C-alpha positions as CSV (number, residue, x, y, z in Angstrom):
1,M,-2.3,-87.9,124.1
2,L,-5.0,-90.1,123.0
3,V,-7.8,-88.9,120.9
4,P,-11.2,-90.9,120.5
5,G,-10.8,-92.9,117.3
6,D,-7.0,-93.1,117.2
7,T,-5.1,-96.2,116.0
8,V,-2.3,-97.2,118.4
9,L,0.7,-99.4,117.3
10,V,2.3,-101.1,120.2
11,A,5.9,-102.2,119.7
12,L,5.4,-105.7,121.3
13,S,8.6,-107.6,122.5
14,G,6.8,-109.9,124.6
15,G,8.6,-108.6,127.7
16,A,6.7,-107.3,130.6
17,D,6.9,-103.6,129.8
18,S,5.3,-104.0,126.3
19,M,2.8,-106.6,127.5
20,A,1.6,-104.1,130.2
21,L,1.3,-101.3,127.6
22,L,-0.8,-103.6,125.5
23,N,-2.9,-104.5,128.3
24,V,-3.5,-101.0,129.3
25,L,-4.5,-99.7,125.8
26,Y,-6.6,-102.8,125.2
27,S,-8.6,-102.1,128.2
28,L,-9.0,-98.4,127.1
29,K,-10.2,-99.4,123.6
30,D,-13.7,-99.1,124.0
31,E,-13.6,-95.9,126.3
32,Y,-11.6,-94.1,123.6
33,S,-12.8,-95.8,120.6
34,L,-9.1,-96.9,119.7
35,T,-7.9,-99.2,117.5
36,V,-5.1,-101.3,119.0
37,C,-2.5,-103.0,116.9
38,A,0.8,-104.5,117.7
39,A,4.1,-105.0,115.9
40,H,6.8,-107.5,116.7
41,F,10.2,-107.9,115.0
42,N,12.6,-110.7,115.3
43,H,16.1,-109.4,114.9
44,G,17.6,-112.9,114.4
45,I,20.0,-112.3,117.2
46,R,18.7,-114.6,120.2
47,G,17.6,-117.8,118.3
48,D,15.0,-120.1,119.8
49,E,14.4,-117.7,122.7
50,A,13.5,-114.9,120.2
51,K,11.2,-117.4,118.4
52,R,9.4,-118.1,121.8
53,D,8.8,-114.4,122.3
54,E,7.4,-114.2,118.8
55,D,5.1,-117.1,119.4
56,F,4.0,-115.6,122.6
57,C,3.2,-112.4,121.1
58,V,1.3,-114.2,118.2
59,S,-0.7,-116.3,120.8
60,V,-1.8,-113.1,123.0
61,C,-2.8,-111.0,119.9
62,R,-4.7,-114.0,118.6
63,E,-6.6,-114.6,121.8
64,T,-7.5,-110.8,122.4
65,G,-8.2,-110.0,118.6
66,V,-5.5,-107.5,118.4
67,K,-4.0,-107.3,114.8
68,L,-0.3,-108.2,114.8
69,F,2.2,-107.3,112.2
70,V,5.5,-109.7,112.5
71,G,8.6,-109.0,110.8
72,C,12.1,-110.8,111.0
73,A,15.7,-110.2,109.5
74,D,19.1,-111.6,110.1
75,I,20.4,-108.4,111.6
76,P,23.8,-109.7,112.4
77,A,24.4,-110.6,108.7
78,L,23.0,-107.3,107.5
79,A,25.5,-105.6,110.0
80,K,28.4,-107.6,108.5
81,Q,27.5,-106.6,105.0
82,N,27.2,-102.9,105.7
């Protein structure tokens, strides 16, 4: 599925599965000439716990040099509006 030169975006929650995926793709980046990026979205549902997950994702990506896109929204409020 990977073609040399691909850019891969990992949906990064901070949980074990997405962190493992990020680690595997990061370890393959040189072999496949990959650009590995990550995206984290805080849905505004889990309060401080979600903020800790976001901070963890930011920290890991900063340490590895993986470009991280972070977004947030108050999904419960949006759900009530719609």
